[in-house]
N, C-alpha and C positions, 0 to 999 in steps of 0.2 A: 158642765154640759153646754152652757151658753158659749163658752170659749170654743168648744168643738164645733157647734153649729155655725159660729161665725167663720171658723176656718174652712168648713165645707162650702159655705156660701162664697167665700173669697176665691176658692179654687174653681168653683163653677163659673163665676163671673170672669175669671182670668182666661178660662178656656174658650170664651166667646160663644156665639150662638151655635146650638147643636142642629145639624142638618136633619131634617125629617125625611126619611126614606119614602119615596112615593111607591105605591104598589106597582109591581112589574106588569107592564101592559101585555095583554094576550097577543100571541102571534097573529100577524095579519093573514098569512097563508096557512092552510092546513095540509099536512103531508098524508092525510088519511085518504087512500084511493077510493074508499066508499063514499066520500063526500064530493068527489069531482063531478061536475055537471057536463053532460054531453052536448054536442051541437057542432056548429060550423064556426071555426076560428080563423083569424088572420094573424100572421106573424107580427109581433111588436118589435120593430127594428132597433130602437134605441137601447133596449136592454137585452138584445140577443147578440151573442158573440160566437164566432167559430175560430178557435185557435188550432194551430198545427205545430207539430214538433218533429224534428228528425236529427240524426246524428251529424255533427259537423267535424269531419276528419277524424272521428273517433275520440276527440278531445272534450267536446262539449255537446250539450243538447241545444239546438237552434230553434227558437220559437218565433212565431208570427201569428197574425190573425187577420180576419176579414170582418168588416162591418157593413151596415146598410142592407141587410138581408131582407128578402120579401118571401112570402109563402102562405100556405094555407094548411089547415088541419081539420079533418073530419073525425071527431072523437066520439067513440061509443064505449063508455065505461063498463056497460053490462056485457058487451061483446067486443073486447079490445081487438080481436082478430079482424073485425070489420072496419077498424080505423084506417085512416089514410093520411099521409103527410107529403107535402111537396115544398121544397125550399130552393130559392135562387140567390146566388151570391154575386155581387159585382166584383170582378177580378181586380179592377183598378183600386179597390179599397184595401188591398193587401198592405200590411204595415208590420215592420220589424223594429221600429224606432230608429232605423238607420236610413236616411233619405237616399243615399247612393245605392244601397242594397235594394230598397223598394223599387227604384227605377229599373234596376237590373231584372228583378222578378217580373215586372210588368212587360219587359221587352221580349223580342221574338225568340231569344235563346232559352227562355223559361216559360212563362205562362201566356205570353202573347196576348195581352189585354186588348190591343187594337183589333186583332183578328177574331179573338175568342173572348168577348167582353163579359160573359157570365159562366158560372158553374151551376149545375142544377142536380138536385137529388130528388128522386121520385120513389116512394115506397111501393113495393109490390106484394109484400107479405109481412104481417105483424103476428109474432108468436109470443104470447104471454109466458114469462118465466118465473113469475112471482106476483104477489098482490100489487106491487108498485113498479114492476120491471117487465121489459119486453125486448125481444130481438126484432129489429126492423131490417128486413132484407129489401134492397132496392137497387136502383140504377143511378150511378153517378156519371154525369157528363162533364168532362173537364178537358180543356184544350182540344175540343172538337171530337173527343172520343168517349164512348159510353161503355162502362164496365159495371159488373155487379159489385156492390159494397154492402156490408152488414154493419149496422149500428146497434150497440147495446144501450138501451134507454132506461132511465129511471125517473119516476115522478119526483119533482123537487117540491112542489107545493101548488095549491090552488086556492083562490078566494077573490074577493073584491079589492082591486087596487084603490087605496084611499086617495091617491093623487088624481086619477082620471075617472075613478068610479067604474072602471070596466072590469067585468069578471075575467080573471086571468089564470091561466094554467102554465106552469113552467116545468121543463124537463132538462135533465143533464144526459148527455150521450157521448159515447166514444166509439171510434172505429179506426180501422187501419187499411191502407192500400199501398201498393208500390207505384211511385210516380212514373217510373219507366213504362208502365202499362198504358199510361196516357201520353206517351211521347214527350215527357218532361224528364229527360235523362242526363242533363248536363252535369258533369263531374261525378256521375255514378261510377264506381262505388265509394269514391273518397268522401263525397257528401252523400249521406244515407239515401237509399232507395225507398225504404219503408217510411211512410208518413203516418203519424198518429193524429187523428182529429179529436179535439176536446170541445164539446158543444154545450152551450147554455142557451136554451131557446125559450122565449116567452110568447104565448099566444093569447090574444084577446077574443072573447066570444063575440060573434057578429049579432046584429039586430037587438042591441040592448036598449 
């Protein structure tokens, strides 16, 4: 028995220190729509991204994004239909990870950042489609032209941001439009006309 105990002790020591698993931390944000706080919010630009994708010659899907957004949200969790959102994007922030292509997109043949420095979305109607989802009908102004666009939005999470201590609510949304409707028609149809938006938006409540 002493020999067996000595063997077990030797194996334990040879294995080195045993890591003690720390308890898993509770999620910072809650996805429970019933816990969301209403009020007036401003867009948090550092962690807000607007991506776009479209077909490139039918071979690949071409991606890019915009950063540096600004905007506001009036959120009423008890009556989501009364909520309102407005977002503005700086066109010069467009990025595809290709400097030459980015310069082309900012130029007059595409988005014309000098003449049309911003794109803007303003909601006109919010229709709840589930506890954490809604259809947002609004107007998109791009390249100097305003057209209706609908976004499908989903609550991602809400809670106090431990970094800046601001109460934050985040949403994911998607939408589609034809770029030719906004007079951005270069290379259509070789380069796809239909543009898909993929949005991750964070809003911080005002007056905290």
